[in-house]
C-alpha positions as MATLAB code, in Angstrom:
seq = 'MLPTLRSGFIVVASGRFKVLAVGDVVIVWHGGLEKIKRIAGKKGDRLYLRGDNDAHSTDSRSFGWLHESVVVAKVLWPKR';
ca = [
      -2.888    6.315   -5.706;
      -2.988    9.156   -8.212;
      -0.712   10.242   -9.817;
       1.146    6.897   -9.821;
      -1.893    4.735  -10.612;
      -4.795    6.082  -12.611;
      -8.257    4.647  -13.104;
      -8.090    1.782  -15.574;
      -4.403    1.001  -14.964;
      -3.523   -2.651  -14.649;
      -1.078   -3.590  -11.914;
       0.916   -6.766  -11.471;
       1.262   -7.885   -7.870;
       2.559  -10.923   -6.065;
       1.467  -12.463   -2.798;
       4.918  -14.005   -2.535;
       7.351  -11.501   -1.115;
      10.117  -11.761    1.433;
      10.766   -8.185    2.431;
       8.582   -5.100    2.734;
      10.376   -1.772    2.653;
       9.523    1.910    2.835;
       8.544    3.019   -0.664;
       6.978   -0.305   -1.686;
       3.432   -0.201   -3.051;
       1.248   -2.883   -1.509;
      -2.301   -4.172   -1.638;
      -3.804   -4.441    1.839;
      -7.055   -5.828    3.190;
      -8.505   -3.228    5.544;
     -12.025   -2.278    6.543;
     -13.519   -4.956    4.305;
     -11.805   -3.549    1.198;
      -8.635   -4.113   -0.760;
      -6.638   -0.880   -0.897;
      -3.450    0.045   -2.729;
      -1.087    2.124   -0.601;
       2.595    3.001   -0.357;
       4.606    2.060    2.735;
       5.671    5.378    4.258;
       7.026    4.014    7.524;
       7.917    0.699    9.115;
       8.453   -0.137   12.792;
       9.029   -3.835   13.306;
       5.901   -5.581   12.029;
       3.831   -2.370   11.821;
       3.345   -0.327    8.645;
       2.399    3.303    8.134;
       0.633    3.507    4.786;
       0.029    6.560    2.615;
      -1.748    7.134   -0.642;
       0.107    9.087   -3.322;
      -2.708   11.656   -3.532;
      -2.549   13.290   -0.100;
      -5.604   15.474   -0.637;
      -7.945   12.566   -1.408;
      -6.442    9.512    0.258;
      -7.715    7.551    3.222;
      -4.597    6.098    4.762;
      -2.706    5.715    8.034;
      -3.281    9.392    8.789;
      -6.870    8.340    9.539;
      -6.630    4.622   10.482;
      -3.156    4.508   12.063;
      -0.412    1.912   11.875;
      -1.368   -1.561   10.604;
       0.177   -4.975   11.179;
       2.044   -6.261    8.118;
      -0.264   -9.302    8.080;
      -2.880   -7.130    6.313;
      -0.657   -7.059    3.214;
      -2.199   -9.229    0.511;
       0.404   -8.558   -2.195;
       3.297   -6.358   -3.218;
       2.855   -4.403   -6.459;
       5.607   -5.265   -8.940;
       4.437   -3.209  -11.922;
       3.856   -0.460  -12.861;
       6.698    1.215  -11.043;
       7.077    4.903  -10.496;
];
């Protein structure tokens, strides 16, 4: 998630959220790993996720749209 989140940054996230919107940063469980990604698109209950560092991010460009049930938490801080 460079440049928004750098190695060693601490984030505050909550598993209690009502609404997910384009632009939100979320923690998802995918491929056996927790990943931090930004919601770049939303169609119903499907999310298109992108990392902020396009050149070095594994995101929906490679794994496609994901169901919103993979979202573990919504990042509250730090904000861009």
